[in-house]
N, C-alpha and C positions, 0 to 999 in steps of 0.2 A: 661161549662162556667168557665173561670179562676177566681180565687179568687182575689179580690181587697183588698189591705190593705190600711188602712187610715194612712197617715203619722201623727206622733205625732206632735201636735201643738208646735211651738217653745215657749220657756218661755217668749219671748218678747210679744207675742200676749196675753198670760194670764195676763201678767203685764199690758199691755195696757187696757185690759178688767177691771182689778181691778181699774185702774186710772179713766176709763170712769165711772164706777159705783160710785166712790167717788165723782166725779164732778157732776154727775146726782143727787145724794142725798144731795148735799151741799146747804146751803142757800147762799144768796148773801152777800157780804161784808157789804152792807148797812143794812141788817137784823141782822147780828151778831154783828156789831159795828157801830151804826149810826153816831158816831163822826169821823170815819175814812174817810179822803179825798182820801188817797191812801196808798198802802203798796208796798215798794220797796224791792225786794229780789235779792241778787247777790250771785251767786255760782261760785267759782273759784276752779277747780279740781286740786289737787296737783299731779304733774307729777311723774310717776315712770320711771324706766329705759327703759321700752318698749314702752310707748305710752303717749302722752299728749292730753288732751281734751281742747277744747275751753271753755272759761268762758261763763256763761249764766246769763241773767238778765231778771227779770219779774217785771212788774208793775201791780198791781191790783187796779182797781178803784171801786167805790161803787156798780156798777151793775155787777161786776164779781163774779163768784162763789168763796167763801172763802175756797179754798183748797190749802194747803201748802205742797203738796206731789209731788215729781219730780222723774222721772225715772233715774236710773243710765245710764250714757252715753255709757257704754260698751254694745254693741248690743247683746252679748250672756249672759248677766246678767239678772236675774229676780228681782233685787233689786229696792226698792223705798225708797228714802230719805224722811222722814216725819219730817217737821219742824213746825207742828201744835202747840206744846206747846211753842216753841220759839216765834212764831208769836203772840200767846195769850199774852205773856208778853208785847209786844209793843202795841197791840191793847187795852189792859186793863191799859195802861199807867204805868205799873210797872217799865218799863225801856224804854227810848226813842229809844234805838238801842240795838239789840242783835247780837252778833257775836260769832263764835266759829268754831270748826272743828268737822266734823262728818264722820263716816266710813260707807260705804255701807253695809247693812245687808244681801244682796243677795248672791246667789251662781252662779258660772259660770264654764264652762269647759275651760281648757286652754291646747292648743297644744296636744289634744288627751288624756289628763289626766282626771280622774273622777272629778265630780263636787267638787268644793272647795269654801270656803268663798271668796267673791270678795274683800271686804275691801278697795275699792277705797276711798281715803279721799277727802273731799271737805271742803273748807273754805267758810263759809256762813256769810252773813250780812243781817239783816232784819230791816227795818226802817218803822215805821208807822207814817204818817203825819195826824194830826187831824185837823178838822174844828174848829177853835177857837170859832165860834158862838155857838157850842154845848158843853159847858163845863160841 
């Protein structure tokens, strides 16, 4: 009987599994911040010489899982952007709006070269809108 070799799972599937576990274990926005009416997250990936990525936008309402982690748009990257602490600043009303630039912490292979840091930069904006009845 011939030996069958299992293919190594691509990094993207382990990344997706990590994201799925984060979402499954997270509380709803309503539970973590009862005053939050919605959270608006905008991601604008900064183009490099080889490839540009489309901007992404997410809106979380009170019934949504309060997870602020998003996969790198590069398909061969295992990175996840984590904006949890930035979102906390707006949810706790420390700042009405949080914006900045973050770099992907993941690794990826490029054109047959060994794995290297991805480093894809993203400009992010996070705004939490609160229900004024719950001050």
